[in-house]
The first five atom37 places (N, CA, C, CB, O) and aatype in JSON, in Angstrom:
{
  "aatype": [12, 6, 12, 5, 11, 5, 14, 19, 19, 7, 14, 10, 11, 11, 19, 15, 19, 15, 19, 15, 0, 7, 11, 1, 14, 0, 7, 11, 6, 9, 12, 3, 0, 2, 14, 10, 6, 13, 9, 13, 7, 10, 7, 1, 6, 7, 10, 16, 14, 10, 6, 1, 2, 10, 0, 7, 11, 11, 16, 7, 6, 15, 19, 16, 9, 5, 9, 3, 1, 15, 6, 0, 16, 3, 13, 13, 7, 8, 10, 10, 9, 4, 14, 5, 9, 0, 7, 15, 7, 10, 0, 15, 13, 18, 19, 2, 13, 11, 9, 8, 7, 9, 11, 6, 0, 15, 14, 1, 6, 19, 19, 1, 0, 12, 0, 1, 16, 16, 0, 4, 7, 7, 2, 4, 3, 4, 7, 4, 8, 7, 7],
  "atom_mask": [
    [1, 1, 1, 1, 1],
    [1, 1, 1, 1, 1],
    [1, 1, 1, 1, 1],
    [1, 1, 1, 1, 1],
    [1, 1, 1, 1, 1],
    [1, 1, 1, 1, 1],
    [1, 1, 1, 1, 1],
    [1, 1, 1, 1, 1],
    [1, 1, 1, 1, 1],
    [1, 1, 1, 0, 1],
    [1, 1, 1, 1, 1],
    [1, 1, 1, 1, 1],
    [1, 1, 1, 1, 1],
    [1, 1, 1, 1, 1],
    [1, 1, 1, 1, 1],
    [1, 1, 1, 1, 1],
    [1, 1, 1, 1, 1],
    [1, 1, 1, 1, 1],
    [1, 1, 1, 1, 1],
    [1, 1, 1, 1, 1],
    [1, 1, 1, 1, 1],
    [1, 1, 1, 0, 1],
    [1, 1, 1, 1, 1],
    [1, 1, 1, 1, 1],
    [1, 1, 1, 1, 1],
    [1, 1, 1, 1, 1],
    [1, 1, 1, 0, 1],
    [1, 1, 1, 1, 1],
    [1, 1, 1, 1, 1],
    [1, 1, 1, 1, 1],
    [1, 1, 1, 1, 1],
    [1, 1, 1, 1, 1],
    [1, 1, 1, 1, 1],
    [1, 1, 1, 1, 1],
    [1, 1, 1, 1, 1],
    [1, 1, 1, 1, 1],
    [1, 1, 1, 1, 1],
    [1, 1, 1, 1, 1],
    [1, 1, 1, 1, 1],
    [1, 1, 1, 1, 1],
    [1, 1, 1, 0, 1],
    [1, 1, 1, 1, 1],
    [1, 1, 1, 0, 1],
    [1, 1, 1, 1, 1],
    [1, 1, 1, 1, 1],
    [1, 1, 1, 0, 1],
    [1, 1, 1, 1, 1],
    [1, 1, 1, 1, 1],
    [1, 1, 1, 1, 1],
    [1, 1, 1, 1, 1],
    [1, 1, 1, 1, 1],
    [1, 1, 1, 1, 1],
    [1, 1, 1, 1, 1],
    [1, 1, 1, 1, 1],
    [1, 1, 1, 1, 1],
    [1, 1, 1, 0, 1],
    [1, 1, 1, 1, 1],
    [1, 1, 1, 1, 1],
    [1, 1, 1, 1, 1],
    [1, 1, 1, 0, 1],
    [1, 1, 1, 1, 1],
    [1, 1, 1, 1, 1],
    [1, 1, 1, 1, 1],
    [1, 1, 1, 1, 1],
    [1, 1, 1, 1, 1],
    [1, 1, 1, 1, 1],
    [1, 1, 1, 1, 1],
    [1, 1, 1, 1, 1],
    [1, 1, 1, 1, 1],
    [1, 1, 1, 1, 1],
    [1, 1, 1, 1, 1],
    [1, 1, 1, 1, 1],
    [1, 1, 1, 1, 1],
    [1, 1, 1, 1, 1],
    [1, 1, 1, 1, 1],
    [1, 1, 1, 1, 1],
    [1, 1, 1, 0, 1],
    [1, 1, 1, 1, 1],
    [1, 1, 1, 1, 1],
    [1, 1, 1, 1, 1],
    [1, 1, 1, 1, 1],
    [1, 1, 1, 1, 1],
    [1, 1, 1, 1, 1],
    [1, 1, 1, 1, 1],
    [1, 1, 1, 1, 1],
    [1, 1, 1, 1, 1],
    [1, 1, 1, 0, 1],
    [1, 1, 1, 1, 1],
    [1, 1, 1, 0, 1],
    [1, 1, 1, 1, 1],
    [1, 1, 1, 1, 1],
    [1, 1, 1, 1, 1],
    [1, 1, 1, 1, 1],
    [1, 1, 1, 1, 1],
    [1, 1, 1, 1, 1],
    [1, 1, 1, 1, 1],
    [1, 1, 1, 1, 1],
    [1, 1, 1, 1, 1],
    [1, 1, 1, 1, 1],
    [1, 1, 1, 1, 1],
    [1, 1, 1, 0, 1],
    [1, 1, 1, 1, 1],
    [1, 1, 1, 1, 1],
    [1, 1, 1, 1, 1],
    [1, 1, 1, 1, 1],
    [1, 1, 1, 1, 1],
    [1, 1, 1, 1, 1],
    [1, 1, 1, 1, 1],
    [1, 1, 1, 1, 1],
    [1, 1, 1, 1, 1],
    [1, 1, 1, 1, 1],
    [1, 1, 1, 1, 1],
    [1, 1, 1, 1, 1],
    [1, 1, 1, 1, 1],
    [1, 1, 1, 1, 1],
    [1, 1, 1, 1, 1],
    [1, 1, 1, 1, 1],
    [1, 1, 1, 1, 1],
    [1, 1, 1, 1, 1],
    [1, 1, 1, 1, 1],
    [1, 1, 1, 0, 1],
    [1, 1, 1, 0, 1],
    [1, 1, 1, 1, 1],
    [1, 1, 1, 1, 1],
    [1, 1, 1, 1, 1],
    [1, 1, 1, 1, 1],
    [1, 1, 1, 0, 1],
    [1, 1, 1, 1, 1],
    [1, 1, 1, 1, 1],
    [1, 1, 1, 0, 1],
    [1, 1, 1, 0, 1]
  ],
  "atom_positions": [
    [[17.37, 8.04, -31.88], [17.13, 8.5, -30.54], [16.45, 7.38, -29.74], [16.26, 9.79, -30.55], [15.45, 6.82, -30.17]],
    [[17.02, 7.07, -28.56], [16.52, 6.0, -27.72], [15.42, 6.51, -26.8], [17.66, 5.38, -26.91], [15.59, 7.52, -26.11]],
    [[14.29, 5.8, -26.8], [13.19, 6.2, -25.91], [13.44, 5.63, -24.52], [11.81, 5.71, -26.46], [13.83, 4.47, -24.37]],
    [[13.22, 6.45, -23.5], [13.38, 6.0, -22.13], [12.11, 5.27, -21.69], [13.68, 7.19, -21.18], [11.0, 5.76, -21.88]],
    [[12.3, 4.08, -21.12], [11.17, 3.3, -20.66], [10.57, 3.92, -19.41], [11.59, 1.84, -20.39], [11.29, 4.37, -18.52]],
    [[9.25, 3.92, -19.34], [8.55, 4.41, -18.16], [8.7, 3.37, -17.05], [7.04, 4.7, -18.47], [8.5, 2.18, -17.29]],
    [[9.06, 3.81, -15.83], [9.22, 2.83, -14.75], [7.9, 2.13, -14.4], [9.78, 3.51, -13.5], [6.82, 2.69, -14.57]],
    [[8.03, 0.9, -13.92], [6.86, 0.14, -13.5], [7.02, -0.21, -12.02], [6.69, -1.15, -14.36], [8.13, -0.23, -11.48]],
    [[5.9, -0.49, -11.39], [5.92, -0.91, -9.99], [6.64, -2.24, -9.9], [4.47, -1.01, -9.4], [6.26, -3.21, -10.57]],
    [[7.67, -2.3, -9.07], [8.46, -3.51, -8.92], [9.38, -3.39, -7.72], [0.0, 0.0, 0.0], [9.32, -2.4, -6.99]],
    [[10.22, -4.41, -7.49], [11.07, -4.48, -6.31], [11.89, -3.2, -6.05], [12.0, -5.64, -6.43], [12.54, -2.66, -6.95]],
    [[11.83, -2.75, -4.82], [12.57, -1.61, -4.29], [12.25, -0.28, -4.99], [14.02, -1.88, -4.4], [13.05, 0.65, -4.94]],
    [[11.1, -0.2, -5.62], [10.63, 1.07, -6.19], [9.82, 1.78, -5.13], [9.79, 0.84, -7.49], [9.06, 1.16, -4.39]],
    [[9.98, 3.09, -5.06], [9.16, 3.92, -4.19], [7.91, 4.28, -4.97], [9.95, 5.21, -3.7], [7.98, 4.93, -6.02]],
    [[6.77, 3.86, -4.46], [5.51, 3.98, -5.17], [4.6, 4.97, -4.44], [4.82, 2.6, -5.32], [4.4, 4.85, -3.23]],
    [[4.07, 5.93, -5.17], [3.11, 6.89, -4.62], [1.76, 6.64, -5.26], [3.58, 8.37, -4.86], [1.63, 6.66, -6.48]],
    [[0.75, 6.4, -4.41], [-0.6, 6.15, -4.89], [-1.59, 6.97, -4.07], [-0.95, 4.64, -4.83], [-1.27, 7.44, -2.98]],
    [[-2.79, 7.12, -4.61], [-3.88, 7.62, -3.79], [-4.84, 6.44, -3.61], [-4.6, 8.88, -4.45], [-5.02, 5.63, -4.52]],
    [[-5.44, 6.36, -2.42], [-6.31, 5.26, -2.06], [-7.67, 5.82, -1.66], [-5.7, 4.4, -0.92], [-7.75, 6.72, -0.82]],
    [[-8.72, 5.29, -2.24], [-10.08, 5.63, -1.81], [-10.86, 4.33, -1.71], [-10.77, 6.65, -2.8], [-10.45, 3.31, -2.26]],
    [[-11.98, 4.38, -1.0], [-12.78, 3.16, -0.83], [-14.26, 3.52, -0.82], [-12.39, 2.42, 0.47], [-14.66, 4.58, -0.35]],
    [[-15.06, 2.6, -1.35], [-16.49, 2.84, -1.39], [-17.31, 1.58, -1.55], [0.0, 0.0, 0.0], [-16.78, 0.48, -1.64]],
    [[-18.61, 1.78, -1.57], [-19.57, 0.68, -1.7], [-19.62, 0.15, -3.13], [-20.95, 1.13, -1.27], [-20.13, -0.94, -3.38]],
    [[-19.09, 0.93, -4.07], [-19.16, 0.57, -5.49], [-17.81, 0.93, -6.13], [-20.35, 1.32, -6.21], [-17.05, 1.71, -5.56]],
    [[-17.51, 0.38, -7.3], [-16.26, 0.76, -7.96], [-16.2, 2.27, -8.14], [-16.13, 0.05, -9.34], [-17.19, 2.9, -8.49]],
    [[-15.07, 2.84, -7.89], [-14.8, 4.28, -7.97], [-15.53, 5.07, -6.88], [-15.2, 4.81, -9.34], [-15.52, 6.3, -6.9]],
    [[-16.17, 4.38, -5.93], [-16.87, 5.06, -4.84], [-15.91, 5.62, -3.81], [0.0, 0.0, 0.0], [-14.77, 5.17, -3.69]],
    [[-16.39, 6.61, -3.07], [-15.58, 7.23, -2.01], [-16.39, 7.39, -0.73], [-15.06, 8.6, -2.47], [-16.08, 8.23, 0.11]],
    [[-17.44, 6.57, -0.58], [-18.31, 6.71, 0.58], [-17.59, 6.35, 1.88], [-19.54, 5.84, 0.42], [-17.89, 6.92, 2.93]],
    [[-16.65, 5.42, 1.83], [-15.93, 4.99, 3.02], [-14.71, 5.87, 3.28], [-15.49, 3.53, 2.88], [-14.43, 6.23, 4.42]],
    [[-14.0, 6.21, 2.21], [-12.75, 6.96, 2.38], [-12.46, 7.76, 1.11], [-11.57, 6.02, 2.7], [-12.38, 7.2, 0.02]],
    [[-12.31, 9.08, 1.27], [-11.86, 9.91, 0.16], [-10.42, 9.55, -0.19], [-11.97, 11.43, 0.51], [-9.74, 8.88, 0.6]],
    [[-9.96, 9.98, -1.33], [-8.6, 9.67, -1.77], [-7.58, 10.2, -0.77], [-8.34, 10.26, -3.16], [-7.55, 11.39, -0.45]],
    [[-6.74, 9.3, -0.29], [-5.65, 9.62, 0.63], [-4.35, 9.17, 0.0], [-5.86, 8.96, 2.01], [-4.3, 8.13, -0.65]],
    [[-3.27, 9.95, 0.19], [-1.99, 9.53, -0.37], [-1.38, 8.38, 0.44], [-1.02, 10.71, -0.42], [-1.54, 8.31, 1.66]],
    [[-0.69, 7.52, -0.25], [0.06, 6.43, 0.37], [1.36, 6.29, -0.41], [-0.76, 5.08, 0.37], [1.36, 6.24, -1.64]],
    [[2.45, 6.23, 0.3], [3.75, 6.05, -0.33], [4.43, 4.87, 0.36], [4.64, 7.35, -0.24], [4.46, 4.79, 1.59]],
    [[4.97, 3.96, -0.42], [5.64, 2.79, 0.15], [6.72, 2.31, -0.79], [4.62, 1.66, 0.43], [6.77, 2.66, -1.97]],
    [[7.61, 1.47, -0.24], [8.64, 0.83, -1.04], [8.19, -0.6, -1.29], [10.05, 0.89, -0.34], [7.95, -1.37, -0.35]],
    [[8.08, -0.93, -2.54], [7.54, -2.21, -2.99], [8.45, -3.37, -2.58], [7.36, -2.21, -4.5], [9.66, -3.32, -2.79]],
    [[7.86, -4.41, -1.99], [8.57, -5.66, -1.77], [9.32, -5.81, -0.48], [0.0, 0.0, 0.0], [10.23, -6.63, -0.4]],
    [[8.99, -5.05, 0.55], [9.74, -5.12, 1.8], [9.01, -5.84, 2.93], [10.09, -3.75, 2.25], [9.51, -5.84, 4.06]],
    [[7.89, -6.43, 2.68], [7.13, -7.09, 3.74], [7.83, -8.32, 4.29], [0.0, 0.0, 0.0], [8.53, -9.03, 3.57]],
    [[7.63, -8.56, 5.57], [8.23, -9.73, 6.24], [7.73, -11.04, 5.65], [7.92, -9.69, 7.74], [8.46, -12.03, 5.64]],
    [[6.5, -11.05, 5.17], [5.87, -12.26, 4.65], [5.92, -12.33, 3.12], [4.43, -12.35, 5.14], [5.21, -13.14, 2.53]],
    [[6.72, -11.5, 2.49], [6.74, -11.44, 1.03], [5.79, -10.36, 0.55], [0.0, 0.0, 0.0], [5.42, -9.47, 1.31]],
    [[5.4, -10.43, -0.71], [4.51, -9.42, -1.28], [3.11, -9.53, -0.68], [4.44, -9.55, -2.8], [2.58, -10.63, -0.49]],
    [[2.53, -8.38, -0.39], [1.14, -8.36, 0.05], [0.24, -8.54, -1.18], [0.8, -7.03, 0.81], [0.7, -8.31, -2.3]],
    [[-1.01, -8.93, -0.98], [-1.93, -8.98, -2.12], [-2.04, -7.62, -2.82], [-3.32, -9.45, -1.66], [-2.17, -7.57, -4.05]],
    [[-1.98, -6.53, -2.06], [-1.99, -5.2, -2.68], [-0.82, -5.05, -3.63], [-1.96, -4.09, -1.61], [-1.0, -4.62, -4.77]],
    [[0.38, -5.4, -3.18], [1.56, -5.28, -4.03], [1.44, -6.16, -5.28], [2.82, -5.66, -3.25], [1.82, -5.74, -6.37]],
    [[0.91, -7.35, -5.12], [0.74, -8.23, -6.29], [-0.2, -7.61, -7.31], [0.21, -9.61, -5.85], [0.0, -7.78, -8.51]],
    [[-1.23, -6.9, -6.84], [-2.18, -6.25, -7.76], [-1.58, -5.03, -8.45], [-3.43, -5.85, -7.01], [-2.01, -4.66, -9.54]],
    [[-0.6, -4.4, -7.83], [0.02, -3.2, -8.42], [1.27, -3.52, -9.24], [0.38, -2.2, -7.32], [1.73, -2.68, -10.02]],
    [[1.82, -4.7, -9.1], [3.05, -5.08, -9.79], [2.92, -4.89, -11.29], [3.41, -6.53, -9.47], [1.94, -5.3, -11.91]],
    [[3.94, -4.26, -11.87], [3.99, -4.07, -13.32], [3.2, -2.88, -13.84], [0.0, 0.0, 0.0], [3.25, -2.58, -15.03]],
    [[2.48, -2.19, -12.97], [1.69, -1.03, -13.39], [2.59, 0.19, -13.54], [0.56, -0.74, -12.36], [3.7, 0.24, -13.0]],
    [[2.09, 1.19, -14.29], [2.84, 2.43, -14.57], [2.13, 3.63, -13.97], [3.02, 2.62, -16.09], [0.95, 3.57, -13.61]],
    [[2.86, 4.72, -13.86], [2.27, 5.97, -13.39], [1.07, 6.32, -14.25], [3.32, 7.12, -13.43], [1.11, 6.23, -15.48]],
    [[-0.01, 6.73, -13.59], [-1.24, 7.09, -14.27], [-2.26, 5.97, -14.32], [0.0, 0.0, 0.0], [-3.44, 6.22, -14.57]],
    [[-1.83, 4.74, -14.1], [-2.76, 3.62, -14.12], [-3.53, 3.54, -12.81], [-2.01, 2.31, -14.38], [-3.07, 3.98, -11.77]],
    [[-4.72, 2.95, -12.9], [-5.58, 2.77, -11.73], [-5.95, 1.31, -11.6], [-6.85, 3.65, -11.84], [-6.0, 0.56, -12.58]],
    [[-6.21, 0.91, -10.35], [-6.64, -0.45, -10.06], [-7.78, -0.35, -9.05], [-5.45, -1.33, -9.51], [-7.67, 0.37, -8.06]],
    [[-8.86, -1.08, -9.29], [-9.98, -1.17, -8.36], [-10.14, -2.63, -7.98], [-11.3, -0.6, -8.97], [-10.19, -3.51, -8.84]],
    [[-10.21, -2.88, -6.66], [-10.27, -4.25, -6.16], [-11.41, -4.37, -5.15], [-8.92, -4.67, -5.53], [-11.54, -3.53, -4.26]],
    [[-12.21, -5.41, -5.29], [-13.25, -5.68, -4.3], [-12.64, -6.56, -3.21], [-14.5, -6.37, -4.96], [-11.99, -7.57, -3.49]],
    [[-12.86, -6.15, -1.95], [-12.25, -6.85, -0.82], [-13.33, -7.15, 0.22], [-11.1, -6.0, -0.2], [-14.2, -6.32, 0.48]],
    [[-13.26, -8.32, 0.8], [-14.09, -8.63, 1.96], [-13.42, -7.99, 3.18], [-14.27, -10.18, 2.16], [-12.2, -8.06, 3.33]],
    [[-14.21, -7.38, 4.03], [-13.66, -6.7, 5.21], [-12.8, -7.64, 6.04], [-14.79, -6.13, 6.08], [-11.77, -7.23, 6.57]],
    [[-13.19, -8.89, 6.15], [-12.42, -9.86, 6.95], [-11.02, -10.11, 6.38], [-13.18, -11.17, 7.04], [-10.15, -10.61, 7.09]],
    [[-10.8, -9.77, 5.12], [-9.5, -9.99, 4.47], [-8.68, -8.71, 4.34], [-9.71, -10.59, 3.1], [-7.56, -8.76, 3.84]],
    [[-9.21, -7.58, 4.79], [-8.55, -6.29, 4.58], [-7.17, -6.22, 5.22], [-9.4, -5.17, 5.13], [-6.23, -5.73, 4.6]],
    [[-7.02, -6.71, 6.45], [-5.73, -6.65, 7.13], [-4.67, -7.42, 6.35], [-5.84, -7.2, 8.55], [-3.56, -6.92, 6.16]],
    [[-5.0, -8.61, 5.9], [-4.04, -9.41, 5.13], [-3.77, -8.78, 3.76], [-4.56, -10.84, 4.95], [-2.65, -8.81, 3.27]],
    [[-4.81, -8.2, 3.15], [-4.65, -7.6, 1.83], [-3.63, -6.46, 1.85], [-6.0, -7.09, 1.32], [-2.75, -6.4, 0.99]],
    [[-3.76, -5.57, 2.83], [-2.85, -4.42, 2.91], [-1.55, -4.75, 3.62], [-3.54, -3.28, 3.64], [-0.52, -4.14, 3.32]],
    [[-1.56, -5.7, 4.53], [-0.36, -6.05, 5.28], [0.2, -4.85, 6.02], [0.0, 0.0, 0.0], [-0.55, -4.11, 6.66]],
    [[1.49, -4.66, 5.93], [2.18, -3.57, 6.62], [2.01, -2.22, 5.92], [3.65, -3.9, 6.74], [2.47, -1.2, 6.45]],
    [[1.37, -2.18, 4.77], [1.34, -0.96, 3.96], [0.31, 0.07, 4.39], [1.1, -1.32, 2.55], [0.53, 1.26, 4.21]],
    [[-0.8, -0.37, 4.95], [-1.87, 0.59, 5.24], [-2.68, 0.12, 6.42], [-2.78, 0.78, 4.02], [-3.2, -1.0, 6.44]],
    [[-2.79, 0.98, 7.4], [-3.7, 0.75, 8.52], [-4.72, 1.85, 8.43], [-2.95, 0.73, 9.92], [-4.4, 3.02, 8.63]],
    [[-5.94, 1.49, 8.14], [-6.96, 2.5, 7.85], [-8.2, 2.27, 8.69], [-7.31, 2.49, 6.37], [-8.96, 1.34, 8.42]],
    [[-8.42, 3.08, 9.71], [-9.6, 2.88, 10.55], [-10.92, 3.04, 9.81], [-9.57, 3.85, 11.69], [-11.91, 2.41, 10.18]],
    [[-10.96, 3.87, 8.75], [-12.21, 4.03, 7.99], [-12.62, 2.7, 7.36], [-12.05, 5.11, 6.91], [-13.8, 2.35, 7.35]],
    [[-11.65, 1.97, 6.83], [-11.95, 0.71, 6.18], [-12.32, -0.33, 7.22], [-10.75, 0.23, 5.35], [-13.32, -1.04, 7.06]],
    [[-11.55, -0.44, 8.29], [-11.82, -1.43, 9.33], [-13.18, -1.2, 9.98], [-10.73, -1.4, 10.38], [-13.86, -2.16, 10.34]],
    [[-13.58, 0.04, 10.14], [-14.83, 0.35, 10.8], [-16.0, 0.61, 9.88], [0.0, 0.0, 0.0], [-17.02, 1.14, 10.32]],
    [[-15.88, 0.26, 8.61], [-16.92, 0.61, 7.64], [-18.24, -0.12, 7.89], [-16.43, 0.29, 6.25], [-19.3, 0.4, 7.54]],
    [[-18.2, -1.3, 8.48], [-19.43, -2.04, 8.71], [-19.89, -2.84, 7.5], [0.0, 0.0, 0.0], [-20.8, -3.67, 7.62]],
    [[-19.3, -2.6, 6.35], [-19.67, -3.35, 5.14], [-18.94, -4.69, 5.11], [-19.34, -2.53, 3.86], [-17.78, -4.77, 5.51]],
    [[-19.61, -5.71, 4.66], [-18.97, -7.02, 4.54], [-17.97, -7.03, 3.38], [-20.02, -8.12, 4.33], [-16.97, -7.75, 3.42]],
    [[-18.25, -6.23, 2.36], [-17.42, -6.17, 1.17], [-17.43, -4.73, 0.64], [-17.91, -7.17, 0.08], [-18.45, -4.04, 0.74]],
    [[-16.33, -4.3, 0.08], [-16.23, -2.94, -0.45], [-15.17, -2.91, -1.55], [-15.9, -1.93, 0.67], [-14.43, -3.87, -1.75]],
    [[-15.11, -1.79, -2.24], [-14.13, -1.58, -3.31], [-13.06, -0.61, -2.83], [-14.81, -1.05, -4.59], [-13.35, 0.39, -2.17]],
    [[-11.82, -0.92, -3.18], [-10.71, -0.02, -2.89], [-10.09, 0.37, -4.22], [-9.64, -0.69, -1.94], [-9.81, -0.47, -5.07]],
    [[-9.9, 1.68, -4.39], [-9.39, 2.24, -5.65], [-8.0, 2.8, -5.44], [-10.34, 3.33, -6.19], [-7.76, 3.55, -4.49]],
    [[-7.09, 2.43, -6.31], [-5.71, 2.9, -6.25], [-5.37, 3.6, -7.56], [-4.73, 1.73, -5.97], [-5.62, 3.06, -8.63]],
    [[-4.8, 4.78, -7.47], [-4.3, 5.48, -8.65], [-2.82, 5.73, -8.41], [-5.08, 6.84, -8.91], [-2.43, 6.31, -7.4]],
    [[-2.0, 5.3, -9.34], [-0.55, 5.43, -9.2], [-0.13, 6.82, -9.68], [0.2, 4.32, -10.01], [-0.4, 7.22, -10.82]],
    [[0.53, 7.55, -8.79], [0.97, 8.92, -9.11], [2.46, 9.02, -9.39], [0.61, 9.84, -7.97], [2.9, 9.96, -10.05]],
    [[3.24, 8.07, -8.9], [4.67, 8.15, -9.12], [5.38, 6.85, -8.79], [0.0, 0.0, 0.0], [4.97, 6.12, -7.89]],
    [[6.45, 6.59, -9.52], [7.29, 5.41, -9.3], [8.73, 5.87, -9.51], [6.9, 4.21, -10.27], [9.06, 6.41, -10.57]],
    [[9.56, 5.65, -8.52], [10.97, 6.01, -8.68], [11.84, 5.08, -7.85], [11.21, 7.48, -8.27], [11.35, 4.33, -7.01]],
    [[13.12, 5.15, -8.09], [14.07, 4.34, -7.32], [14.08, 4.84, -5.88], [15.5, 4.41, -7.95], [14.1, 6.04, -5.63]],
    [[14.08, 3.91, -4.94], [14.2, 4.27, -3.53], [15.69, 4.37, -3.19], [13.48, 3.23, -2.61], [16.49, 3.56, -3.65]],
    [[16.03, 5.36, -2.39], [17.43, 5.49, -1.96], [17.73, 4.41, -0.92], [17.7, 6.92, -1.38], [16.81, 3.9, -0.29]],
    [[18.99, 4.05, -0.75], [19.33, 3.06, 0.29], [18.81, 3.47, 1.67], [20.85, 2.86, 0.34], [18.35, 2.62, 2.44]],
    [[18.88, 4.74, 1.99], [18.39, 5.22, 3.29], [16.88, 4.98, 3.42], [18.71, 6.72, 3.46], [16.41, 4.57, 4.47]],
    [[16.14, 5.25, 2.35], [14.69, 5.03, 2.38], [14.37, 3.55, 2.55], [14.04, 5.56, 1.09], [13.43, 3.19, 3.26]],
    [[15.14, 2.69, 1.91], [14.93, 1.24, 2.02], [15.16, 0.8, 3.46], [15.85, 0.47, 1.05], [14.36, 0.05, 4.01]],
    [[16.25, 1.24, 4.06], [16.56, 0.84, 5.44], [15.49, 1.34, 6.4], [17.94, 1.38, 5.85], [15.07, 0.6, 7.29]],
    [[15.05, 2.58, 6.24], [14.01, 3.12, 7.12], [12.7, 2.34, 6.96], [13.78, 4.61, 6.82], [12.04, 2.04, 7.96]],
    [[12.33, 2.02, 5.73], [11.1, 1.27, 5.49], [11.2, -0.14, 6.06], [10.78, 1.21, 3.99], [10.24, -0.66, 6.62]],
    [[12.37, -0.76, 5.93], [12.56, -2.1, 6.49], [12.44, -2.06, 8.01], [13.93, -2.66, 6.08], [11.85, -2.96, 8.61]],
    [[12.99, -1.04, 8.63], [12.89, -0.92, 10.09], [11.43, -0.79, 10.52], [13.7, 0.29, 10.59], [11.03, -1.39, 11.52]],
    [[10.64, -0.02, 9.79], [9.22, 0.13, 10.13], [8.46, -1.17, 9.97], [8.57, 1.21, 9.25], [7.59, -1.49, 10.79]],
    [[8.76, -1.94, 8.93], [8.0, -3.17, 8.68], [8.38, -4.28, 9.65], [8.22, -3.63, 7.26], [7.61, -5.22, 9.82]],
    [[9.53, -4.19, 10.29], [9.93, -5.23, 11.23], [9.7, -4.83, 12.67], [11.39, -5.57, 11.02], [10.08, -5.57, 13.58]],
    [[9.1, -3.67, 12.91], [8.8, -3.27, 14.28], [7.89, -4.32, 14.92], [8.13, -1.86, 14.32], [7.04, -4.91, 14.26]],
    [[8.09, -4.52, 16.19], [7.39, -5.62, 16.87], [5.96, -5.3, 17.25], [8.14, -6.02, 18.1], [5.19, -6.22, 17.52]],
    [[5.58, -4.07, 17.27], [4.21, -3.73, 17.64], [4.07, -3.11, 19.01], [0.0, 0.0, 0.0], [2.97, -2.71, 19.4]],
    [[5.16, -3.01, 19.76], [5.13, -2.28, 21.02], [4.73, -3.08, 22.23], [0.0, 0.0, 0.0], [4.61, -2.49, 23.31]],
    [[4.52, -4.37, 22.14], [4.1, -5.17, 23.28], [5.21, -6.04, 23.86], [2.95, -6.04, 22.89], [4.94, -6.98, 24.61]],
    [[6.46, -5.74, 23.53], [7.52, -6.65, 23.91], [8.5, -6.06, 24.94], [8.28, -7.06, 22.69], [9.42, -6.76, 25.35]],
    [[8.32, -4.82, 25.35], [9.23, -4.14, 26.28], [10.65, -4.01, 25.72], [9.28, -4.89, 27.59], [11.61, -3.92, 26.49]],
    [[10.79, -3.99, 24.4], [12.12, -3.85, 23.8], [12.53, -2.4, 23.64], [12.15, -4.54, 22.46], [13.68, -2.11, 23.33]],
    [[11.58, -1.48, 23.86], [11.9, -0.07, 23.73], [11.66, 0.5, 22.35], [0.0, 0.0, 0.0], [11.94, 1.68, 22.12]],
    [[11.16, -0.3, 21.43], [11.01, 0.15, 20.05], [9.92, 1.21, 19.89], [10.71, -1.04, 19.15], [9.89, 1.91, 18.88]],
    [[9.04, 1.34, 20.84], [7.98, 2.34, 20.75], [8.06, 3.35, 21.87], [6.62, 1.68, 20.77], [7.05, 3.93, 22.27]],
    [[9.26, 3.56, 22.38], [9.47, 4.58, 23.41], [8.91, 4.19, 24.76], [0.0, 0.0, 0.0], [8.8, 5.04, 25.64]],
    [[8.56, 2.92, 24.94], [7.97, 2.47, 26.2], [8.96, 2.14, 27.25], [0.0, 0.0, 0.0], [8.57, 1.75, 28.36]]
  ]
}
């Protein structure tokens, strides 16, 4: 009987995680656990530091990373915009990720995610934000 391999975080996988942040590892003083779902590897600039830290992980695994607030935008890239983290006032904090699911992304999901990551930001008068 052949054992089925458990999927790992990797290119074009749809990844479901919960994200929390605090002053200490496993802390939640800044942000309680919030769900985040993304398709791995679709950033305009390549993999984000967050994606590099989650690469190769399996469902059920957790990752805790200490981040300087000044690096938070680059760390998350297009994957997470979190006002709690940006406004925390701490120079450095811990972000905790728990992987809840990994599955193949459908072609439609990939195209939709790519469209979101390439949006211009709404300041160009191109109509992409209903302006």
